[in-house]
C-alpha positions as CSV (number, residue, x, y, z in Angstrom):
1,X,23.6,8.9,13.1
2,X,20.3,7.5,14.5
3,X,17.7,6.0,12.2
4,X,15.8,9.2,11.7
5,X,18.9,11.2,10.7
6,X,19.9,8.4,8.3
7,X,16.4,8.5,6.7
8,X,16.5,12.3,6.3
9,X,20.0,12.1,4.8
10,X,19.0,9.4,2.4
11,X,15.9,11.2,1.3
12,X,17.9,14.4,0.7
13,X,20.6,12.7,-1.4
14,X,18.7,10.0,-3.2
15,X,17.5,11.1,-6.7
16,X,15.5,8.0,-7.5
17,X,12.7,8.4,-5.0
18,X,9.4,8.0,-6.9
19,X,5.9,9.3,-6.4
20,X,3.3,7.6,-4.1
21,X,0.3,8.9,-6.1
22,X,-0.2,10.6,-9.5
23,X,0.3,14.3,-8.6
24,X,1.7,16.9,-11.0
25,X,3.5,19.7,-9.0
26,X,2.8,23.1,-10.4
27,X,-0.4,21.9,-12.0
28,X,-2.4,19.9,-9.4
29,X,-3.4,21.4,-6.1
30,X,-3.1,19.8,-2.7
31,X,-5.6,20.6,0.1
32,X,-4.6,20.3,3.8
33,X,-7.4,18.7,5.8
34,X,-7.8,19.1,9.5
35,X,-9.5,16.3,11.5
36,X,-8.9,17.7,15.0
37,X,-11.3,19.5,17.3
38,X,-10.3,22.8,15.6
39,X,-12.4,21.8,12.6
40,X,-15.9,22.9,13.7
41,X,-17.4,21.9,10.4
42,X,-17.0,18.2,11.2
43,X,-20.0,17.6,13.4
44,X,-20.8,14.2,14.9
45,X,-23.6,13.6,12.4
46,X,-21.1,14.0,9.6
47,X,-18.3,11.8,10.8
48,X,-20.6,9.1,12.2
49,X,-22.1,8.4,8.8
50,X,-19.7,7.1,6.2
51,X,-21.6,8.3,3.2
52,X,-22.0,11.8,4.7
53,X,-18.4,11.9,5.7
54,X,-17.3,10.9,2.2
55,X,-19.5,13.5,0.6
56,X,-18.0,16.1,3.0
57,X,-14.4,15.2,1.9
58,X,-15.5,15.2,-1.8
59,X,-17.0,18.6,-1.4
60,X,-13.9,20.0,0.2
61,X,-11.7,18.8,-2.6
62,X,-14.2,20.0,-5.3
63,X,-14.8,23.4,-3.8
64,X,-11.0,24.0,-3.6
65,X,-10.3,22.6,-7.0
66,X,-8.0,19.9,-5.6
67,X,-7.5,16.3,-6.7
68,X,-5.9,15.3,-3.4
69,X,-6.2,16.2,0.3
70,X,-3.4,15.6,2.8
71,X,-2.7,15.7,6.5
72,X,-2.6,13.8,9.8
73,X,0.9,13.1,11.1
74,X,1.1,13.6,14.8
75,X,-2.5,14.9,14.7
76,X,-4.8,14.4,17.7
77,X,-8.0,13.5,15.9
78,X,-11.6,13.7,17.1
79,X,-12.8,11.7,14.2
80,X,-11.8,8.4,15.9
81,X,-14.8,8.7,18.2
82,X,-16.8,7.2,15.3
83,X,-15.4,3.7,15.9
84,X,-15.0,1.5,19.0
85,X,-11.9,0.2,17.2
86,X,-10.0,3.1,18.8
87,X,-11.3,2.7,22.3
88,X,-9.3,1.0,25.1
89,X,-10.1,0.7,28.8
90,X,-7.3,2.9,30.1
91,X,-7.2,5.6,27.3
92,X,-8.7,5.9,23.8
93,X,-6.4,6.0,20.8
94,X,-6.5,9.4,19.1
95,X,-3.0,10.3,17.8
96,X,-2.5,9.6,14.1
97,X,0.9,8.1,13.2
98,X,0.7,8.4,9.4
99,X,-0.2,10.8,6.7
100,X,-3.6,10.4,4.9
101,X,-3.9,11.2,1.2
102,X,-7.5,11.8,0.3
103,X,-8.7,11.2,-3.3
104,X,-11.2,9.1,-5.3
105,X,-11.5,5.3,-4.9
106,X,-9.5,3.6,-7.6
107,X,-6.6,6.1,-7.3
108,X,-3.3,4.4,-8.1
109,X,-0.7,3.8,-5.4
110,X,3.0,3.5,-6.2
111,X,6.0,2.4,-4.2
112,X,8.4,5.3,-3.7
113,X,11.5,3.0,-4.1
114,X,12.3,-0.6,-4.9
115,X,10.8,-2.8,-2.2
116,X,9.6,-6.2,-1.3
117,X,6.3,-7.3,0.1
118,X,6.7,-7.8,3.8
119,X,3.1,-8.8,4.5
120,X,-0.5,-8.0,3.7
121,X,-3.9,-8.5,5.2
122,X,-7.6,-7.5,5.0
123,X,-8.0,-5.8,8.4
124,X,-11.8,-5.9,8.2
125,X,-14.0,-4.1,10.7
126,X,-15.5,-0.7,11.1
127,X,-12.8,1.9,11.5
128,X,-9.9,-0.4,10.7
129,X,-7.6,-0.4,7.7
130,X,-9.4,-2.8,5.4
131,X,-7.0,-4.0,2.8
132,X,-3.4,-3.4,3.9
133,X,0.0,-3.9,2.4
134,X,3.3,-3.5,4.2
135,X,6.5,-3.1,2.0
136,X,10.0,-3.5,3.3
137,X,12.8,-1.2,2.0
138,X,16.6,-1.3,2.2
139,X,17.8,2.3,2.0
140,X,21.5,2.0,1.8
141,X,21.5,-0.4,4.7
142,X,18.7,1.3,6.6
143,X,15.6,-1.0,6.9
144,X,12.3,0.9,6.6
145,X,8.8,-0.4,6.5
146,X,5.9,1.4,4.9
147,X,2.3,0.6,5.6
148,X,-0.3,1.3,2.8
149,X,-3.8,1.1,4.3
150,X,-7.4,1.5,3.2
151,X,-6.7,-0.1,-0.2
152,X,-9.0,-2.0,-2.5
153,X,-9.4,-5.7,-1.9
154,X,-8.2,-6.3,-5.5
155,X,-4.8,-4.8,-4.4
156,X,-4.2,-8.0,-2.4
157,X,-4.8,-10.4,-5.4
158,X,-1.7,-12.3,-6.4
159,X,0.6,-10.9,-3.7
160,X,3.2,-13.0,-2.0
161,X,5.6,-12.3,0.9
162,X,9.0,-11.5,-0.6
163,X,7.6,-10.4,-3.9
164,X,9.5,-7.6,-5.5
165,X,7.7,-4.3,-6.0
166,X,9.5,-1.9,-8.4
167,X,9.8,1.8,-7.7
168,X,7.3,3.9,-9.6
169,X,5.0,1.0,-10.5
170,X,1.4,1.1,-9.4
171,X,0.8,-1.9,-7.1
172,X,-2.4,-0.9,-5.4
173,X,-5.5,1.4,-5.5
174,X,-7.6,3.3,-3.0
175,X,-10.5,1.2,-1.8
176,X,-14.2,2.0,-1.5
177,X,-15.7,2.4,2.0
178,X,-17.1,-1.1,1.9
179,X,-13.6,-2.6,1.7
180,X,-11.4,0.1,3.4
181,X,-12.7,0.0,6.9
182,X,-15.8,2.2,6.1
183,X,-13.8,5.4,5.6
184,X,-14.0,8.0,2.8
185,X,-11.5,6.8,0.1
186,X,-8.0,7.6,1.1
187,X,-4.5,6.2,1.6
188,X,-3.0,5.8,5.0
189,X,0.8,6.0,4.5
190,X,2.9,5.3,7.5
191,X,6.6,4.6,8.0
192,X,8.1,2.3,10.7
193,X,11.7,1.5,11.6
194,X,10.7,-1.6,13.6
195,X,7.7,-3.7,12.6
196,X,7.8,-5.4,16.0
197,X,7.0,-8.8,14.7
198,X,3.6,-7.8,13.2
199,X,2.3,-8.9,9.8
200,X,-0.2,-7.1,7.7
201,X,-0.9,-4.6,10.4
202,X,0.6,-2.0,12.7
203,X,-1.1,0.6,14.8
204,X,-1.9,3.7,12.8
205,X,-3.3,5.5,15.9
206,X,-1.9,5.5,19.4
207,X,-2.8,6.7,22.9
208,X,-1.5,10.2,23.5
209,X,0.4,9.1,26.6
210,X,2.5,6.8,24.3
211,X,3.2,9.6,21.7
212,X,6.9,9.8,22.2
213,X,7.4,6.0,22.0
214,X,5.4,5.6,18.7
215,X,6.7,8.8,17.0
216,X,10.3,7.6,17.6
217,X,9.5,4.4,15.6
218,X,7.2,6.1,13.1
219,X,9.0,9.0,11.4
220,X,7.1,11.7,9.6
221,X,6.0,10.3,6.2
222,X,6.5,13.8,4.7
223,X,10.2,13.0,4.6
224,X,9.2,10.7,1.7
225,X,6.1,12.5,0.5
226,X,7.9,15.7,-0.2
227,X,9.1,14.0,-3.4
228,X,5.5,13.5,-4.5
229,X,4.0,16.8,-3.3
230,X,6.3,19.8,-3.7
231,X,5.8,21.8,-1.7
232,X,3.6,20.2,1.0
233,X,1.3,22.9,2.3
234,X,1.2,23.5,6.1
């Protein structure tokens, strides 16, 4: 089996996979959020102002009686026009490689399985991750990395590479815009088979022309998130 097949098999058979955020299936509601050109509500004046963008997300969750919003994997997003961070000379980066979980700042983040801290960093700058933690997992011999981005700066306090992070224990929180790259509060959750020598960072958005390359290394996080959100709405 290749790495993706091994991950799917492990996820289907492992009973100890924990939540990533506090969500109660059957009680809490989960709102799919679309950040592509199909969403005509998201005008440039909304996405270009962080406070207005945050208010829009909050209103979507409140109106739909949801604590959490979700979406983004393999999604070609127009919202990245808000930051030069995603521009390159040959082709802008627009394809999202993770899943975003939208909720209030201060929301707890949990490791879905026993892990160790691979690396961490404050990726400061408008449109970047802000506070970021990458955990390393050994899943019955399969090495998997998970990037947790847009965290609070306090989440980095006291961390050390190699530190053990227990499954189901809160190890971070969602950051406010001033410390999460100037985004509405949310968690960027991304999986990677190969971290490619990077520390505290890995592209969360790629050029569409490199889609196949990146998606092969970055499997769908819903393979893991299905154990937190059941079922995950389309």
